[in-house]
C-alpha positions as a Markdown table, in Angstrom:
| # | Residue | x | y | z |
|---|---|---|---|---|
| 1 | Unk | 4.2 | -27.0 | 5.4 |
| 2 | Unk | 7.2 | -25.0 | 5.6 |
| 3 | Unk | 6.8 | -21.1 | 5.7 |
| 4 | Unk | 9.0 | -20.7 | 2.3 |
| 5 | Unk | 6.2 | -23.1 | 0.7 |
| 6 | Unk | 3.4 | -20.7 | 2.2 |
| 7 | Unk | 5.5 | -17.6 | 0.6 |
| 8 | Unk | 5.6 | -19.7 | -2.8 |
| 9 | Unk | 1.8 | -19.9 | -2.2 |
| 10 | Unk | 0.9 | -16.6 | -2.0 |
| 11 | Unk | 2.6 | -15.4 | -5.0 |
| 12 | Unk | 0.8 | -18.3 | -6.8 |
| 13 | Unk | -2.8 | -17.7 | -5.9 |
| 14 | Unk | -1.9 | -14.0 | -6.3 |
| 15 | Unk | -1.3 | -14.2 | -9.5 |
| 16 | Unk | -4.1 | -17.0 | -10.2 |
| 17 | Unk | -6.9 | -15.2 | -8.3 |
| 18 | Unk | -6.3 | -11.3 | -9.1 |
| 19 | Unk | -7.9 | -8.6 | -7.3 |
| 20 | Unk | -11.7 | -8.8 | -5.8 |
| 21 | Unk | -13.9 | -9.9 | -4.9 |
| 22 | Unk | -14.5 | -6.5 | -3.8 |
| 23 | Unk | -13.9 | -3.4 | -6.1 |
| 24 | Unk | -11.4 | -0.5 | -5.0 |
| 25 | Unk | -14.5 | 1.7 | -5.0 |
| 26 | Unk | -12.6 | 4.2 | -7.1 |
| 27 | Unk | -15.0 | 3.9 | -9.6 |
| 28 | Unk | -17.5 | 6.0 | -7.2 |
| 29 | Unk | -15.0 | 9.1 | -6.8 |
| 30 | Unk | -15.7 | 11.6 | -9.6 |
| 31 | Unk | -13.5 | 14.6 | -10.5 |
| 32 | Unk | -15.3 | 18.0 | -11.9 |
| 33 | Unk | -13.8 | 18.8 | -14.9 |
| 34 | Unk | -11.8 | 22.3 | -15.0 |
| 35 | Unk | -12.3 | 23.8 | -18.5 |
| 36 | Unk | -9.7 | 26.0 | -17.7 |
| 37 | Unk | -6.9 | 24.7 | -15.7 |
| 38 | Unk | -4.3 | 27.5 | -16.2 |
| 39 | Unk | -1.3 | 25.0 | -16.3 |
| 40 | Unk | 1.2 | 23.2 | -18.4 |
| 41 | Unk | 2.6 | 19.8 | -18.6 |
| 42 | Unk | 5.9 | 21.2 | -17.8 |
| 43 | Unk | 4.6 | 22.6 | -14.7 |
| 44 | Unk | 3.4 | 19.6 | -12.7 |
| 45 | Unk | 5.3 | 18.1 | -10.4 |
| 46 | Unk | 5.4 | 14.3 | -9.0 |
| 47 | Unk | 7.5 | 14.7 | -6.4 |
| 48 | Unk | 6.0 | 13.5 | -2.5 |
| 49 | Unk | 6.7 | 13.2 | 1.0 |
| 50 | Unk | 6.1 | 10.2 | 2.9 |
| 51 | Unk | 7.1 | 10.5 | 6.6 |
| 52 | Unk | 10.0 | 13.2 | 5.7 |
| 53 | Unk | 11.3 | 10.6 | 2.7 |
| 54 | Unk | 11.4 | 12.7 | -0.4 |
| 55 | Unk | 9.9 | 10.9 | -3.5 |
| 56 | Unk | 10.6 | 11.6 | -6.9 |
| 57 | Unk | 7.6 | 9.4 | -8.2 |
| 58 | Unk | 4.2 | 8.9 | -5.9 |
| 59 | Unk | 4.3 | 5.3 | -6.7 |
| 60 | Unk | 5.0 | 2.3 | -4.9 |
| 61 | Unk | 5.7 | -1.0 | -5.9 |
| 62 | Unk | 4.5 | -2.6 | -2.4 |
| 63 | Unk | 5.1 | -5.8 | -0.7 |
| 64 | Unk | 4.0 | -9.2 | -1.2 |
| 65 | Unk | 6.8 | -11.5 | -2.1 |
| 66 | Unk | 8.3 | -13.2 | 1.2 |
| 67 | Unk | 11.6 | -14.8 | 1.8 |
| 68 | Unk | 12.1 | -17.9 | 0.0 |
| 69 | Unk | 15.3 | -18.8 | -2.3 |
| 70 | Unk | 13.1 | -19.4 | -5.1 |
| 71 | Unk | 11.6 | -15.4 | -4.6 |
| 72 | Unk | 15.1 | -13.8 | -5.3 |
| 73 | Unk | 15.1 | -13.9 | -8.7 |
| 74 | Unk | 11.0 | -12.3 | -8.7 |
| 75 | Unk | 12.9 | -9.5 | -6.0 |
| 76 | Unk | 15.3 | -9.1 | -8.5 |
| 77 | Unk | 13.0 | -8.1 | -11.4 |
| 78 | Unk | 10.7 | -5.8 | -9.2 |
| 79 | Unk | 13.4 | -4.0 | -7.7 |
| 80 | Unk | 15.0 | -3.4 | -11.4 |
| 81 | Unk | 11.7 | -2.5 | -12.4 |
| 82 | Unk | 11.5 | 0.5 | -9.6 |
| 83 | Unk | 15.2 | 1.4 | -10.3 |
| 84 | Unk | 14.0 | 1.7 | -13.6 |
| 85 | Unk | 10.6 | 4.2 | -13.0 |
| 86 | Unk | 12.3 | 5.7 | -10.2 |
| 87 | Unk | 9.7 | 4.4 | -7.7 |
| 88 | Unk | 10.3 | 3.5 | -3.7 |
| 89 | Unk | 9.5 | -0.6 | -3.3 |
| 90 | Unk | 8.5 | -2.3 | -0.1 |
| 91 | Unk | 9.6 | -6.2 | -0.1 |
| 92 | Unk | 7.6 | -8.5 | 1.7 |
| 93 | Unk | 7.2 | -9.6 | 5.1 |
| 94 | Unk | 10.9 | -10.2 | 6.8 |
| 95 | Unk | 9.6 | -11.7 | 10.0 |
| 96 | Unk | 10.2 | -15.8 | 9.0 |
| 97 | Unk | 13.7 | -14.6 | 7.8 |
| 98 | Unk | 14.8 | -12.6 | 11.0 |
| 99 | Unk | 13.0 | -15.6 | 13.2 |
| 100 | Unk | 15.1 | -18.1 | 11.5 |
| 101 | Unk | 18.1 | -16.7 | 10.2 |
| 102 | Unk | 17.2 | -18.0 | 6.9 |
| 103 | Unk | 17.0 | -16.8 | 3.0 |
| 104 | Unk | 18.1 | -13.2 | 3.9 |
| 105 | Unk | 19.5 | -12.8 | 0.1 |
| 106 | Unk | 16.0 | -13.0 | -1.3 |
| 107 | Unk | 15.5 | -9.7 | 0.3 |
| 108 | Unk | 19.2 | -8.7 | 0.0 |
| 109 | Unk | 19.1 | -8.8 | -3.3 |
| 110 | Unk | 16.8 | -5.3 | -3.9 |
| 111 | Unk | 19.4 | -3.5 | -2.4 |
| 112 | Unk | 22.4 | -5.2 | -4.6 |
| 113 | Unk | 19.8 | -4.3 | -7.3 |
| 114 | Unk | 18.5 | -0.7 | -6.5 |
| 115 | Unk | 21.5 | 0.5 | -4.0 |
| 116 | Unk | 20.4 | 4.2 | -4.4 |
| 117 | Unk | 16.3 | 3.9 | -4.5 |
| 118 | Unk | 13.8 | 4.2 | -1.8 |
| 119 | Unk | 13.2 | 0.6 | -0.1 |
| 120 | Unk | 10.8 | -0.2 | 2.9 |
| 121 | Unk | 11.5 | -3.2 | 4.5 |
| 122 | Unk | 8.5 | -5.3 | 6.3 |
| 123 | Unk | 7.8 | -7.4 | 9.4 |
| 124 | Unk | 4.8 | -8.5 | 11.2 |
| 125 | Unk | 3.4 | -6.8 | 14.7 |
| 126 | Unk | 4.5 | -9.5 | 16.3 |
| 127 | Unk | 8.5 | -9.0 | 15.6 |
| 128 | Unk | 10.5 | -7.6 | 18.5 |
| 129 | Unk | 11.9 | -4.4 | 18.2 |
| 130 | Unk | 15.4 | -6.4 | 17.7 |
| 131 | Unk | 14.3 | -8.4 | 15.0 |
| 132 | Unk | 12.5 | -4.9 | 13.2 |
| 133 | Unk | 15.7 | -3.5 | 13.4 |
| 134 | Unk | 17.1 | -6.5 | 11.7 |
| 135 | Unk | 14.7 | -6.2 | 9.4 |
| 136 | Unk | 16.3 | -2.6 | 8.6 |
| 137 | Unk | 19.3 | -3.6 | 8.8 |
| 138 | Unk | 19.5 | -6.3 | 6.1 |
| 139 | Unk | 18.3 | -4.2 | 3.4 |
| 140 | Unk | 19.5 | -0.5 | 4.7 |
| 141 | Unk | 16.0 | 0.5 | 4.6 |
| 142 | Unk | 14.5 | 4.0 | 4.4 |
| 143 | Unk | 11.4 | 3.2 | 6.3 |
| 144 | Unk | 10.1 | -0.2 | 7.9 |
| 145 | Unk | 6.3 | -1.4 | 7.3 |
| 146 | Unk | 5.0 | -3.3 | 10.4 |
| 147 | Unk | 1.8 | -5.5 | 9.0 |
| 148 | Unk | -1.4 | -6.2 | 10.5 |
| 149 | Unk | -3.2 | -9.1 | 8.9 |
| 150 | Unk | -5.6 | -10.6 | 11.3 |
| 151 | Unk | -8.5 | -11.8 | 9.0 |
| 152 | Unk | -5.8 | -13.7 | 6.9 |
| 153 | Unk | -4.2 | -15.2 | 9.6 |
| 154 | Unk | -7.9 | -16.1 | 11.0 |
| 155 | Unk | -8.2 | -17.9 | 7.5 |
| 156 | Unk | -5.0 | -20.1 | 7.8 |
| 157 | Unk | -5.0 | -22.7 | 9.7 |
| 158 | Unk | -1.3 | -22.4 | 10.9 |
| 159 | Unk | -2.3 | -18.6 | 11.6 |
| 160 | Unk | -1.8 | -16.6 | 14.6 |
| 161 | Unk | -5.1 | -16.5 | 16.8 |
| 162 | Unk | -4.0 | -14.1 | 19.9 |
| 163 | Unk | -3.7 | -10.3 | 18.6 |
| 164 | Unk | -3.8 | -8.9 | 22.3 |
| 165 | Unk | -0.7 | -6.7 | 23.0 |
| 166 | Unk | 0.3 | -6.6 | 19.4 |
| 167 | Unk | -0.7 | -2.5 | 19.8 |
| 168 | Unk | 1.9 | -2.5 | 23.0 |
| 169 | Unk | 4.6 | -4.1 | 20.6 |
| 170 | Unk | 4.0 | -1.9 | 17.9 |
| 171 | Unk | 5.0 | 0.9 | 20.2 |
| 172 | Unk | 7.9 | -0.6 | 21.5 |
| 173 | Unk | 9.4 | -1.1 | 17.8 |
| 174 | Unk | 8.5 | 2.6 | 17.4 |
| 175 | Unk | 10.6 | 3.6 | 20.3 |
| 176 | Unk | 13.7 | 1.6 | 19.1 |
| 177 | Unk | 13.4 | 2.4 | 15.6 |
| 178 | Unk | 15.9 | 4.3 | 13.7 |
| 179 | Unk | 13.8 | 5.0 | 10.5 |
| 180 | Unk | 10.1 | 5.8 | 9.8 |
| 181 | Unk | 7.6 | 3.3 | 10.9 |
| 182 | Unk | 4.6 | 2.7 | 8.6 |
| 183 | Unk | 1.7 | 0.6 | 9.8 |
| 184 | Unk | 0.5 | -1.4 | 7.3 |
| 185 | Unk | -2.8 | -3.2 | 6.4 |
| 186 | Unk | -2.9 | -6.0 | 3.9 |
| 187 | Unk | -6.3 | -5.7 | 2.0 |
| 188 | Unk | -8.7 | -5.1 | 4.6 |
| 189 | Unk | -8.6 | -1.5 | 5.2 |
| 190 | Unk | -7.8 | 0.9 | 8.1 |
| 191 | Unk | -11.0 | 2.6 | 10.0 |
| 192 | Unk | -10.6 | 6.2 | 11.7 |
| 193 | Unk | -11.1 | 5.0 | 15.6 |
| 194 | Unk | -7.9 | 2.9 | 15.2 |
| 195 | Unk | -6.1 | 5.5 | 13.3 |
| 196 | Unk | -6.5 | 8.2 | 15.6 |
| 197 | Unk | -5.6 | 5.1 | 18.3 |
| 198 | Unk | -2.2 | 5.0 | 16.4 |
| 199 | Unk | -2.0 | 8.8 | 15.4 |
| 200 | Unk | -2.6 | 9.0 | 19.8 |
| 201 | Unk | 0.5 | 6.6 | 20.1 |
| 202 | Unk | 3.3 | 8.5 | 17.8 |
| 203 | Unk | 2.5 | 6.6 | 14.4 |
| 204 | Unk | 2.0 | 9.2 | 11.7 |
| 205 | Unk | 2.6 | 6.8 | 8.3 |
| 206 | Unk | 0.0 | 4.6 | 7.2 |
| 207 | Unk | -0.2 | 2.3 | 4.4 |
| 208 | Unk | -4.0 | 1.7 | 4.3 |
| 209 | Unk | -4.5 | -1.6 | 2.5 |
| 210 | Unk | -8.2 | -1.5 | 1.3 |
| 211 | Unk | -10.0 | -4.2 | -0.4 |
| 212 | Unk | -10.2 | -4.3 | -4.0 |
| 213 | Unk | -7.0 | -5.5 | -4.9 |
| 214 | Unk | -4.7 | -8.4 | -3.8 |
| 215 | Unk | -7.0 | -10.6 | -1.7 |
| 216 | Unk | -4.9 | -12.6 | 1.0 |
| 217 | Unk | -8.3 | -14.4 | 3.5 |
| 218 | Unk | -9.4 | -15.2 | -0.6 |
| 219 | Unk | -5.7 | -16.5 | -0.9 |
| 220 | Unk | -5.8 | -18.5 | 2.3 |
| 221 | Unk | -9.3 | -19.9 | 1.5 |
| 222 | Unk | -8.1 | -21.4 | -2.0 |
| 223 | Unk | -4.9 | -23.1 | -0.9 |
| 224 | Unk | -6.8 | -24.8 | 1.9 |
| 225 | Unk | -9.8 | -25.3 | 0.6 |
| 226 | Unk | -11.3 | -23.4 | 3.4 |
| 227 | Unk | -14.2 | -20.8 | 4.2 |
| 228 | Unk | -14.3 | -18.2 | 1.9 |
| 229 | Unk | -16.3 | -16.1 | 4.7 |
| 230 | Unk | -13.6 | -13.3 | 4.7 |
| 231 | Unk | -13.2 | -13.1 | 1.0 |
| 232 | Unk | -15.6 | -9.5 | 0.9 |
| 233 | Unk | -14.6 | -8.6 | 4.2 |
| 234 | Unk | -13.0 | -4.7 | 4.8 |
| 235 | Unk | -13.3 | -1.4 | 3.7 |
| 236 | Unk | -12.3 | -0.7 | 0.0 |
| 237 | Unk | -9.8 | 1.6 | -0.6 |
| 238 | Unk | -11.9 | 4.7 | -1.4 |
| 239 | Unk | -13.8 | 3.7 | 2.0 |
| 240 | Unk | -10.4 | 3.1 | 4.0 |
| 241 | Unk | -8.8 | 6.5 | 2.4 |
| 242 | Unk | -12.2 | 8.5 | 3.7 |
| 243 | Unk | -11.5 | 7.2 | 7.2 |
| 244 | Unk | -8.1 | 7.4 | 7.1 |
| 245 | Unk | -7.7 | 11.1 | 5.7 |
| 246 | Unk | -10.9 | 12.6 | 7.8 |
| 247 | Unk | -8.1 | 11.9 | 11.4 |
| 248 | Unk | -4.9 | 12.3 | 9.7 |
| 249 | Unk | -5.4 | 15.8 | 8.1 |
| 250 | Unk | -1.5 | 17.4 | 8.2 |
| 251 | Unk | -0.2 | 15.1 | 11.3 |
| 252 | Unk | 0.0 | 12.5 | 9.2 |
| 253 | Unk | 1.5 | 10.4 | 5.9 |
| 254 | Unk | -1.2 | 8.1 | 3.7 |
| 255 | Unk | -0.2 | 5.3 | 0.9 |
| 256 | Unk | -3.3 | 4.4 | -1.0 |
| 257 | Unk | -3.0 | 0.4 | -2.0 |
| 258 | Unk | -5.6 | -1.8 | -3.0 |
| 259 | Unk | -6.4 | -2.4 | -6.6 |
| 260 | Unk | -5.4 | 0.9 | -7.6 |
| 261 | Unk | -4.2 | -0.3 | -11.3 |
| 262 | Unk | -4.1 | 3.1 | -13.4 |
| 263 | Unk | -3.1 | 6.4 | -13.2 |
| 264 | Unk | -7.1 | 7.8 | -12.7 |
| 265 | Unk | -6.9 | 5.7 | -9.9 |
| 266 | Unk | -4.0 | 7.0 | -8.6 |
| 267 | Unk | -5.4 | 10.6 | -9.0 |
| 268 | Unk | -8.3 | 9.9 | -7.5 |
| 269 | Unk | -6.3 | 8.4 | -4.4 |
| 270 | Unk | -4.2 | 11.4 | -4.2 |
| 271 | Unk | -7.5 | 13.8 | -4.1 |
| 272 | Unk | -8.9 | 11.7 | -1.0 |
| 273 | Unk | -5.8 | 12.4 | 0.8 |
| 274 | Unk | -2.9 | 9.8 | 0.0 |
| 275 | Unk | 1.0 | 11.2 | -0.2 |
| 276 | Unk | 1.7 | 7.6 | -1.9 |
| 277 | Unk | 0.1 | 5.1 | -4.2 |
| 278 | Unk | 1.3 | 1.6 | -4.0 |
| 279 | Unk | 0.8 | -1.2 | -6.8 |
| 280 | Unk | 1.2 | -4.5 | -6.3 |
| 281 | Unk | -0.6 | -7.1 | -7.8 |
| 282 | Unk | -0.4 | -6.0 | -11.4 |
| 283 | Unk | 3.4 | -5.3 | -11.1 |
| 284 | Unk | 3.9 | -8.8 | -9.7 |
| 285 | Unk | 2.4 | -10.3 | -12.7 |
| 286 | Unk | 4.0 | -8.4 | -15.2 |
| 287 | Unk | 7.6 | -8.6 | -13.5 |
| 288 | Unk | 6.8 | -12.8 | -13.2 |
| 289 | Unk | 5.3 | -13.5 | -16.7 |
| 290 | Unk | 7.2 | -10.4 | -19.1 |
| 291 | Unk | 10.4 | -9.4 | -16.8 |
| 292 | Unk | 11.2 | -5.9 | -15.2 |
| 293 | Unk | 10.6 | -3.9 | -18.0 |
| 294 | Unk | 7.3 | -4.9 | -18.7 |
| 295 | Unk | 6.6 | -4.0 | -14.8 |
| 296 | Unk | 8.6 | -0.4 | -14.9 |
| 297 | Unk | 6.0 | 0.3 | -17.7 |
| 298 | Unk | 3.0 | -0.4 | -15.6 |
| 299 | Unk | 4.5 | 2.3 | -13.5 |
| 300 | Unk | 5.5 | 4.9 | -16.0 |
| 301 | Unk | 2.2 | 4.8 | -18.0 |
| 302 | Unk | 0.5 | 5.2 | -14.7 |
| 303 | Unk | 2.7 | 8.5 | -14.1 |
| 304 | Unk | 1.9 | 9.9 | -17.4 |
| 305 | Unk | -1.8 | 8.9 | -17.2 |
| 306 | Unk | -1.6 | 10.6 | -13.4 |
| 307 | Unk | 0.3 | 13.9 | -15.0 |
| 308 | Unk | -2.5 | 14.3 | -17.6 |
| 309 | Unk | -5.7 | 14.4 | -14.8 |
| 310 | Unk | -3.3 | 16.6 | -13.1 |
| 311 | Unk | -3.3 | 18.8 | -15.6 |
| 312 | Unk | -7.1 | 18.5 | -16.2 |
| 313 | Unk | -7.8 | 19.1 | -12.4 |
| 314 | Unk | -5.6 | 22.0 | -12.4 |
| 315 | Unk | -3.0 | 20.6 | -10.1 |
| 316 | Unk | 0.7 | 21.6 | -10.1 |
| 317 | Unk | 1.7 | 19.0 | -7.5 |
| 318 | Unk | 0.9 | 16.2 | -5.5 |
| 319 | Unk | -0.7 | 18.0 | -2.3 |
| 320 | Unk | -2.8 | 20.2 | -4.5 |
| 321 | Unk | -4.6 | 17.2 | -5.6 |
| 322 | Unk | -6.7 | 17.5 | -2.1 |
| 323 | Unk | -8.4 | 20.4 | -2.7 |
| 324 | Unk | -9.7 | 19.7 | -6.4 |
| 325 | Unk | -13.9 | 19.3 | -6.9 |
| 326 | Unk | -15.1 | 15.3 | -6.3 |
| 327 | Unk | -18.6 | 14.3 | -6.2 |
| 328 | Unk | -19.5 | 10.5 | -5.2 |
| 329 | Unk | -22.0 | 7.9 | -6.2 |
| 330 | Unk | -23.4 | 4.4 | -5.7 |
| 331 | Unk | -22.5 | 2.3 | -2.4 |
| 332 | Unk | -19.6 | 4.9 | -1.7 |
| 333 | Unk | -22.2 | 7.6 | -1.6 |
| 334 | Unk | -24.4 | 5.4 | 0.8 |
| 335 | Unk | -21.2 | 4.4 | 2.9 |
| 336 | Unk | -20.3 | 8.3 | 3.7 |
| 337 | Unk | -23.7 | 8.8 | 4.6 |
| 338 | Unk | -24.0 | 6.3 | 7.4 |
| 339 | Unk | -20.7 | 7.5 | 8.4 |
| 340 | Unk | -22.1 | 10.3 | 8.8 |
| 341 | Unk | -20.0 | 12.7 | 6.2 |
| 342 | Unk | -22.3 | 15.5 | 5.3 |
| 343 | Unk | -21.6 | 15.2 | 1.3 |
| 344 | Unk | -23.0 | 18.2 | 0.1 |
| 345 | Unk | -21.0 | 20.3 | 2.5 |
| 346 | Unk | -17.8 | 18.3 | 1.2 |
| 347 | Unk | -18.3 | 18.8 | -2.2 |
| 348 | Unk | -19.0 | 22.6 | -1.6 |
| 349 | Unk | -16.2 | 22.7 | 0.2 |
| 350 | Unk | -14.1 | 22.0 | -3.0 |
| 351 | Unk | -15.4 | 24.3 | -5.7 |
């Protein structure tokens, strides 16, 4: 099967399968109501920073569409939606395009449609530094996502099986890259240990890609009728935000992705330490089925919901959400206790 057909299959099954089987875990994160917020709607700012890039909206239409001629129209619609909503946009993997020097226009169309927007390039951790730079140049990108997807690769019959040396190669890309580099998981999350390793090596931007949203191991299993062993694998979005936030502190920037579907979800992610909120599967479905305006409406609706939640918690800006009182329930509370968090002290520290 050609790489182009595989990318079309990814879109087909992403739309067919939807989210899951894990949930994002955000249903077990709860705000403590503030009955005296001392804030007016006009006082609230949604601007954020990610790797030194100023974002007027904290929302990102995240990577899901790879390179194929038939994807061009979908990428056009996603770019139009991002422009209309004032959101950032990440393209799908450009690795095949820079390897084979094909399908450039299916990516270039996003910059054509969104000339002044914040756009992220995307390539595999297997790419050479020169290929990574080519991906950035292709769309005049503001940052580069390097994606990590070992679980997907292992389920995919034609996937890579050799992961030794990826970390050293990523460091070479970081050394050569002229824009911020974002380390991105594609749906299985990031644990504190690997984030520490990456921080020590100089990486500061992380797209946690927690389980609970578009599920690439499940997509690969559906494509081939293969094993579903890894369909429920990985840290969900709430878990991976706790893991990443526990080590990033003020040193790093975090994009929360993985089943984030509403402004309420977004507010919880920000409270857990995120700077940017990525949505992919739901925006893709809206763009494919109903057009760019419908996809943009999902983002603007989430922004409106987020403003409401920020007012109810007394948060005038994105960063201040990190101090707002939370409590945790269910499996997420069990996870936190097993991983060594003092959940009572964490809750008390936010009173």
